[in-house]
Phi, psi and omega in degrees: 000320179297323179296315180295320180297314179297320180294319180295318180295321179295316181294328180274003180060030178270335185239077180291165183298324182295333179275321184281000179075025178073026182227153174216159181276134180213122184282001184281344180253166182294319181278344182081009184235126172228156181255156174218159187298141175283144178279129178293135181291130177277154182298332178293326177295327180285320184278338186305312180300322181288329177292321180294323182268358182301316179302318178295316181297317179298313180296320181295318180293315184291316188268346182232305186296308181298310177299325180294315178296318179296318179294321179296317177295325180291338181292346178266009180237157169264110188226129183271357184103350176208160182077201181262147177268155180244126183292127181232008177069231183267014184299321179298318180291320178296320182294317183287327178288335178269000180268119188295330181294330180300316182290327175295315179294321178296316178296319178296320180296315179296320180297310181293328177294313179291321180295334177272318187289310186297309178297325180295312182292316180295315180297318179296320179295318180293321177296320178298320179293318181295319181295325179275351184281149177282352179285339182264126176262156179073042180298327179297337178273319186285328181299313176297326179296320179293325180282343186304321179303330177296326177285322181298322180296324178294317178296318179297320178297321178297320178293323178296314179296326178295320178290331180283320188250010178303141187299314187269324187239007183294139181295315182297314180295322181292317183284320184272338183080003179269120182270097175264117187286056179288128182082358179246305176269155183240157171063227187293334181299317179295316180295318178298318179297322179291315180292329182295333180294338182247326188245357182090154186294319185294310180296322179296318180296318180295314182295314182292325178297316179294315181294320180294322179298315178296318180295319181295317180297315179297320180294316180299314181296319182295310181292327177297315180293317180299315180293322180295322178293321178294317179297321178296321179294322184279321190238353181100171185292337183290346182273348188297316181299314178297320179299316181296322179296313179297322180297315180296320179299317181287336172298315179295317179296315181295328179294337181262358181280158172292149184301317182295320179292320179298317179294321179297317179295316181297316180295321180295314181293320177296323177293322179293334178296338180293333183295303178295329178295317179293320178298317180294321179297316179293317181293327183261006183301320178296321179294318180298315179297318180295314180294320179297316179298317178297323179296313181290330176294324179288332183273354180288000000 
């Protein structure tokens, strides 16, 4: 069995020589171990990880490191926010350390930080122990309940942004005088209106048209593949050709629909998908719990 496993890993390129220590399993020898030459690392293999993280590093340096260094240097100057600054050394730090309100604010910040951190960490740790404990029944029910606040925060954030950018009553629109049709226009119209406030209508239309076309093509291809795999699982491979024909026909129909009607149909169908998904989740909850338990038992 070990021989077959090693051979499979080698063929799938999962167990390269550099990981395996230049060894592979071979039943032809008494010890079962033979060596083979290590593959020399290519310069691309060395640079690949840094290329992948380069966008984050560049953004991090530009948006955090540089402003932080600039702000630290600016703290040694008396600067009003415009004009030239005057170097004053440590006077700013001496002034803030001698200001009694600073120590009050620092104490309040530390108090609220500890008052939030300690109960949160202790409570989360106790909940994790209880969920894993055999004393608690119905773990499949309590785990989603514990995760529910993460979803509620997203919904709350969406409601806050809606109140800020609402067309008629939004705070941002009222104060700035910029009418962003949030909650009124749909799809690309809303995005074009937002981009037009900064880049002008013509440039915004060109950019959004190009971006929407790429997004539409990627979405069509993704959903076509996803649907074909589902149809194949339910009805077999002979249904794939018919599915593709029906899919293409509905692409043509959808391209001619009004935007509001297209969104209503899409929202309705996406909402209806929740029904079989919830039924499957409830029906398979026991299987999920069993498989999860077996996984953690193997990792102990």
